[in-house]
Each structure stands twice: as structure tokens, then as C-alpha cells.
N, C-alpha and C positions, 0 to 999 in steps of 0.2 A: 952746077954738078951737087951742090947742096939738094936739088929735087930730084936728083938722080938717086944719091942716098937713102933721103927719104923716102922714096918709092922702095928700095930694098928691104928697108925695115919692115916697111908696111910689109910685104912679100912673103918674108919668113915668120913675121906675127900670124897671119891669115892661114900658110903651113902649118905652123906650130898648133893652131887651135882644132883647125881640122884632123890634124893627125892625136889632137888626145881626143874629139869626138869620136873617132872612127875605127882605133886601134888600142887593143891592152898591149903595153909595152910587160914585158917579164921579164925581170932579173932573176937569170940562175947563177950557180956557183959558179960555171966558165961564160956564161955567154947571157945574152941579150936578145929575149925573141920577142915578135910582134903578131898580135893575133886578131883578124878582125872581129871587130864586135858587130853583132846581130842588130843593133839599134843604136842611136847617136846618142851619146849620155858622157858623161865624165865619170861615172861611176866604175869604179875600180880600173881605171886608168893603167896607173902604174901599181905594180905588184911587187914586192921584193920574195923570192919563192928561197933564197939563200938558204940552205940547211933544215927547208921545209919538209917535210913529208909530203908526199904526194896525196893522202888521202884525203889531208888538209884542206889543199886547193882544189880537189873534186866536191868538197863540201858547200861550194859558194855557187849558187844557181846559174850567176850572171856569165863565171865562166866555165860552167858545164855546158850553159845555151850556146856560148861562141865557139865552143869546142877544145877546152882546154887539154884532154886526151892527147889531141893529136901534135900539141906542143911534146910529149914527151915520144913521141912516134916519130921524129923528123919530118911532121905534115905543114911545118911552120916556115915563118921567116925566121932567121937567123941571123946575128951581130954577134960574131967573136969578140973577146977581147984582145 
């Protein structure tokens, strides 16, 4: 039984690393949105955009390349609170 729980922990860690390398998670005022990255990296994995103006997000080249504008037009994945 112990070997099974270790395997579950390893799988969860691998999925967390995969998600961190491939998605931007943007915390908005009322939800969390996931935006697919254009290349695997840890740059701007978690972005706190609560109370932030859209223009400030549009100045980050990594987010613009990934399509940050789609976040505000509901073309992205959204997880509500």
C-alpha cells in the first residue's frame, strides 16, 4: 500500500511541473484563468492581476506572445471562485 501512495505523489508532482511549464495562471478579480504558453518555461507562470490595469499586462512580451488579449475576450480557460 505504501508503494501506491508514493506513486500517486510522484504523479501529482509530475503533473504540477508539467502545468507550471506549459501554462500561465492569471489570478483575476473574480477568477483564475489559464493561458497556454508559447514555449516551456517558468517565466510568468503565476500572474497576480487583481486590480491591475489591462495595459500593464499588455506590456509583458511573454504574455502578449501567449495571447493575453484572449483572456479578456473569454477565449481562455476560466476557473471561477
